[in-house]
NURO-75142 format. One record per atom (N, C-alpha, C): residue in one letter; atom name; x, y, z negated. Coordinates in steps of 0.02 Angstrom, whole numbers, plus 50000, padded with zeros to 5 digits. Layout:
BEGIN
A_CA_X_Y_Z
...
% end
This chain:
BEGIN
M_N_52188_50216_52350
M_CA_52160_50201_52286
M_C_52085_50209_52287
K_N_52051_50163_52251
K_CA_51979_50166_52246
K_C_51960_50213_52189
D_N_51904_50247_52198
D_CA_51878_50288_52144
D_C_51828_50246_52104
T_N_51851_50219_52048
T_CA_51808_50179_52005
T_C_51791_50219_51943
P_N_51733_50206_51913
P_CA_51717_50243_51852
P_C_51763_50223_51795
F_N_51771_50267_51748
F_CA_51815_50254_51691
F_C_51788_50197_51649
N_N_51831_50150_51634
N_CA_51814_50093_51592
N_C_51864_50091_51534
P_N_51841_50098_51471
P_CA_51888_50098_51415
P_C_51922_50031_51403
I_N_51892_49977_51428
I_CA_51921_49910_51418
I_C_51954_49890_51484
P_N_52019_49883_51484
P_CA_52052_49864_51547
P_C_52039_49791_51563
I_N_52023_49777_51626
I_CA_52009_49709_51648
I_C_52072_49683_51682
P_N_52095_49623_51664
P_CA_52155_49595_51697
P_C_52142_49584_51772
D_N_52195_49583_51810
D_CA_52189_49577_51883
D_C_52160_49510_51904
N_N_52173_49457_51866
N_CA_52148_49391_51886
N_C_52074_49381_51871
L_N_52042_49429_51836
L_CA_51972_49422_51820
L_C_51926_49467_51862
T_N_51952_49500_51911
T_CA_51908_49541_51953
T_C_51864_49496_51995
L_N_51801_49515_52000
L_CA_51752_49473_52034
L_C_51759_49475_52109
S_N_51779_49530_52136
S_CA_51780_49537_52209
S_C_51835_49496_52241
S_N_51893_49493_52211
S_CA_51949_49459_52244
S_C_51954_49386_52228
N_N_51938_49366_52167
N_CA_51950_49297_52146
N_C_51885_49261_52128
A_N_51830_49275_52158
A_CA_51768_49242_52141
A_C_51770_49168_52158
G_N_51796_49152_52216
G_CA_51800_49082_52236
G_C_51851_49044_52196
A_N_51907_49075_52179
A_CA_51960_49042_52141
A_C_51937_49028_52070
A_N_51899_49073_52041
A_CA_51875_49063_51973
A_C_51827_49005_51969
Q_N_51784_48997_52020
Q_CA_51738_48940_52021
Q_C_51776_48875_52027
K_N_51829_48873_52067
K_CA_51868_48812_52074
K_C_51902_48794_52009
Q_N_51929_48844_51974
Q_CA_51962_48830_51911
Q_C_51912_48804_51859
A_N_51853_48831_51859
A_CA_51803_48808_51811
A_C_51783_48736_51824
S_N_51776_48719_51887
S_CA_51756_48650_51903
S_C_51813_48601_51887
Q_N_51875_48623_51893
Q_CA_51932_48579_51877
Q_C_51938_48570_51801
N_N_51923_48622_51763
N_CA_51929_48616_51691
N_C_51875_48570_51661
N_N_51817_48567_51692
N_CA_51762_48527_51666
N_C_51774_48453_51677
A_N_51805_48434_51730
A_CA_51814_48364_51745
A_C_51885_48343_51726
A_N_51894_48323_51665
A_CA_51960_48299_51642
A_C_51965_48225_51656
P_N_52015_48203_51695
P_CA_52021_48132_51713
P_C_52045_48090_51654
G_N_52017_48030_51648
G_CA_52041_47982_51599
G_C_52011_47989_51530
R_N_51968_48036_51517
R_CA_51938_48042_51451
R_C_51870_48006_51450
P_N_51860_47965_51399
P_CA_51794_47933_51394
P_C_51743_47983_51367
P_N_51680_47974_51385
P_CA_51629_48021_51359
P_C_51622_48015_51284
K_N_51608_48070_51252
K_CA_51600_48071_51179
K_C_51535_48038_51158
R_N_51536_48007_51100
R_CA_51475_47978_51072
R_C_51433_48033_51041
S_N_51370_48021_51040
S_CA_51326_48070_51007
S_C_51338_48066_50932
A_N_51338_48123_50900
A_CA_51352_48126_50828
A_C_51294_48095_50790
R_N_51310_48050_50744
R_CA_51260_48018_50702
R_C_51271_48039_50631
R_N_51218_48043_50594
R_CA_51224_48059_50523
R_C_51243_47996_50485
K_N_51283_48007_50435
K_CA_51300_47950_50392
K_C_51241_47936_50346
P_N_51227_47874_50333
P_CA_51171_47859_50288
P_C_51186_47885_50217
T_N_51136_47913_50186
T_CA_51145_47939_50118
T_C_51139_47882_50068
R_N_51180_47884_50019
R_CA_51179_47833_49967
R_C_51151_47865_49904
S_N_51106_47830_49873
S_CA_51079_47857_49811
S_C_51122_47834_49753
N_N_51145_47882_49714
N_CA_51186_47866_49656
N_C_51144_47867_49594
R_N_51125_47810_49572
R_CA_51083_47805_49512
R_C_51124_47822_49450
S_N_51187_47808_49451
S_CA_51227_47821_49392
S_C_51233_47897_49380
S_N_51237_47936_49435
S_CA_51244_48008_49425
S_C_51179_48038_49398
S_N_51121_48014_49421
S_CA_51058_48040_49395
S_C_51048_48020_49322
A_N_51070_47960_49305
A_CA_51064_47938_49235
A_C_51110_47979_49191
S_N_51171_47994_49214
S_CA_51216_48034_49173
S_C_51191_48106_49167
C_N_51160_48131_49219
C_CA_51131_48198_49216
C_C_51073_48200_49166
R_N_51034_48147_49165
R_CA_50977_48144_49119
R_C_51002_48142_49047
T_N_51054_48104_49034
T_CA_51081_48100_48966
T_C_51112_48167_48946
A_N_51146_48200_48993
A_CA_51175_48265_48978
A_C_51121_48316_48963
C_N_51067_48315_49002
C_CA_51012_48362_48990
C_C_50979_48348_48923
T_N_50971_48284_48906
T_CA_50941_48266_48842
T_C_50984_48290_48785
A_N_51050_48281_48792
A_CA_51095_48303_48739
A_C_51093_48379_48731
Q_N_51090_48414_48786
Q_CA_51086_48488_48782
Q_C_51020_48509_48750
W_N_50966_48476_48767
W_CA_50900_48492_48738
W_C_50901_48480_48662
N_N_50932_48425_48641
N_CA_50936_48411_48570
N_C_50977_48463_48533
R_N_51031_48488_48565
R_CA_51071_48541_48535
R_C_51030_48605_48527
I_N_50991_48622_48578
I_CA_50949_48682_48575
I_C_50897_48675_48519
K_N_50866_48616_48514
K_CA_50817_48605_48461
K_C_50849_48610_48392
G_N_50909_48584_48385
G_CA_50944_48588_48320
G_C_50959_48660_48301
R_N_50982_48700_48349
R_CA_50997_48770_48335
R_C_50933_48808_48315
L_N_50878_48795_48351
L_CA_50815_48828_48336
L_C_50790_48808_48267
A_N_50796_48745_48251
A_CA_50774_48722_48185
A_C_50817_48753_48130
A_N_50882_48762_48142
A_CA_50925_48793_48093
A_C_50907_48867_48083
K_N_50891_48902_48136
K_CA_50871_48972_48131
K_C_50804_48979_48094
V_N_50756_48935_48109
V_CA_50691_48938_48077
V_C_50698_48921_48003
A_N_50744_48876_47986
A_CA_50753_48856_47916
A_C_50780_48914_47875
Q_N_50815_48961_47906
Q_CA_50843_49018_47869
Q_C_50789_49070_47852
V_N_50734_49070_47890
V_CA_50681_49120_47879
V_C_50636_49097_47822
G_N_50614_49144_47780
G_CA_50570_49128_47724
G_C_50500_49110_47749
K_N_50461_49077_47706
K_CA_50394_49054_47725
K_C_50348_49112_47741
D_N_50350_49164_47700
D_CA_50305_49221_47712
D_C_50320_49256_47778
K_N_50384_49265_47790
K_CA_50404_49299_47853
K_C_50387_49254_47913
L_N_50397_49189_47905
L_CA_50381_49142_47959
L_C_50307_49143_47975
K_N_50264_49147_47923
K_CA_50192_49151_47934
K_C_50174_49215_47972
A_N_50206_49270_47952
A_CA_50192_49334_47985
A_C_50214_49332_48059
V_N_50272_49302_48071
V_CA_50298_49298_48140
V_C_50253_49253_48183
L_N_50234_49197_48156
L_CA_50191_49151_48194
L_C_50122_49182_48206
L_N_50095_49219_48157
L_CA_50032_49253_48167
L_C_50037_49306_48221
A_N_50093_49344_48220
A_CA_50104_49395_48272
A_C_50111_49363_48341
C_N_50145_49306_48345
C_CA_50151_49271_48409
C_C_50083_49246_48433
G_N_50042_49222_48388
G_CA_49976_49199_48407
G_C_49932_49255_48432
V_N_49935_49313_48397
V_CA_49896_49371_48419
V_C_49919_49395_48488
A_N_49986_49398_48497
A_CA_50013_49419_48562
A_C_49992_49371_48617
T_N_49993_49307_48603
T_CA_49972_49257_48652
T_C_49898_49265_48669
G_N_49856_49278_48619
G_CA_49785_49288_48631
G_C_49772_49350_48674
I_N_49809_49404_48661
I_CA_49800_49465_48700
I_C_49821_49454_48772
V_N_49877_49421_48781
V_CA_49901_49407_48849
V_C_49851_49362_48887
A_N_49825_49312_48853
A_CA_49776_49267_48885
A_C_49713_49305_48903
A_N_49690_49350_48858
A_CA_49630_49389_48873
A_C_49641_49436_48933
V_N_49699_49466_48937
V_CA_49714_49511_48993
V_C_49716_49471_49058
I_N_49750_49414_49057
I_CA_49754_49373_49118
I_C_49685_49349_49139
L_N_49645_49328_49091
L_CA_49577_49305_49106
L_C_49535_49362_49135
A_N_49542_49422_49106
A_CA_49505_49480_49132
A_C_49526_49496_49203
I_N_49591_49492_49217
I_CA_49615_49506_49285
I_C_49589_49455_49334
K_N_49589_49392_49314
K_CA_49566_49339_49359
K_C_49490_49344_49372
L_N_49452_49364_49321
L_CA_49380_49367_49328
L_C_49354_49435_49353
M_N_49398_49483_49364
M_CA_49377_49550_49385
M_C_49339_49549_49451
P_N_49361_49514_49503
P_CA_49321_49514_49565
P_C_49251_49486_49556
I_N_49244_49433_49517
I_CA_49178_49404_49505
I_C_49134_49453_49466
A_N_49164_49486_49417
A_CA_49126_49535_49378
A_C_49105_49594_49422
A_N_49148_49616_49467
A_CA_49131_49672_49511
A_C_49073_49653_49557
V_N_49074_49593_49584
V_CA_49019_49571_49628
V_C_48954_49564_49588
L_N_48959_49537_49528
L_CA_48899_49530_49486
L_C_48870_49598_49467
L_N_48912_49645_49448
L_CA_48887_49712_49431
L_C_48858_49747_49493
A_N_48889_49737_49551
A_CA_48862_49767_49612
A_C_48793_49739_49628
A_N_48785_49673_49620
A_CA_48720_49642_49634
A_C_48667_49667_49584
L_N_48686_49670_49520
L_CA_48638_49695_49470
L_C_48621_49768_49483
G_N_48670_49807_49501
G_CA_48658_49878_49517
G_C_48613_49886_49577
L_N_48623_49846_49628
L_CA_48581_49849_49687
L_C_48509_49829_49669
G_N_48503_49778_49628
G_CA_48436_49756_49608
G_C_48400_49810_49568
A_N_48436_49842_49523
A_CA_48406_49896_49483
A_C_48387_49955_49528
A_N_48430_49972_49576
A_CA_48415_50027_49621
A_C_48353_50012_49663
L_N_48346_49950_49687
L_CA_48287_49932_49727
L_C_48224_49934_49684
R_N_48228_49912_49622
R_CA_48170_49914_49577
R_C_48148_49986_49565
F_N_48196_50031_49553
F_CA_48178_50102_49543
F_C_48149_50132_49607
W_N_48174_50111_49664
W_CA_48148_50137_49728
W_C_48075_50115_49738
E_N_48060_50055_49718
E_CA_47991_50031_49723
E_C_47945_50071_49676
R_N_47968_50087_49618
R_CA_47928_50125_49571
R_C_47918_50197_49593
L_N_47965_50223_49632
L_CA_47959_50292_49655
L_C_47899_50301_49702
R_N_47881_50249_49739
R_CA_47825_50253_49785
R_C_47759_50263_49748
Y_N_47752_50236_49689
Y_CA_47689_50238_49653
Y_C_47685_50295_49603
L_N_47735_50337_49600
L_CA_47730_50395_49555
L_C_47684_50447_49587
P_N_47644_50478_49547
P_CA_47599_50530_49575
P_C_47638_50592_49594
C_N_47620_50621_49649
C_CA_47653_50682_49672
C_C_47623_50742_49635
P_N_47662_50790_49615
P_CA_47635_50847_49577
P_C_47596_50895_49621
F_N_47595_50888_49686
F_CA_47559_50936_49730
F_C_47487_50917_49736
% end
């Protein structure tokens, strides 16, 4: 008996490399060459057909759904009194203005930082120039 290291996966006797290496190569070459079969054609994609009727039906369905949403919104707005509606619309306008101002400030922050840095540097250089001409107390 050979002293082989422990292998948890048992290998079948016909798959050992030392005894059947030549036989395995012969079997592989026989399996690849099947007699009497024609070579397969390369796979081609089927041409896609555009369905205009489906896009048109989708468009009409979307339009119908949009009209339903508009009708529901109009019904809800009609239930609200004029004074309350004015207050709600004013609050929405104020909120929109605040959001726009914050977004604008965020977008312009890098430009403002560069501008302030340049102005600060200019002011610092001007003060440095004036320091040379100050009389010394000694």
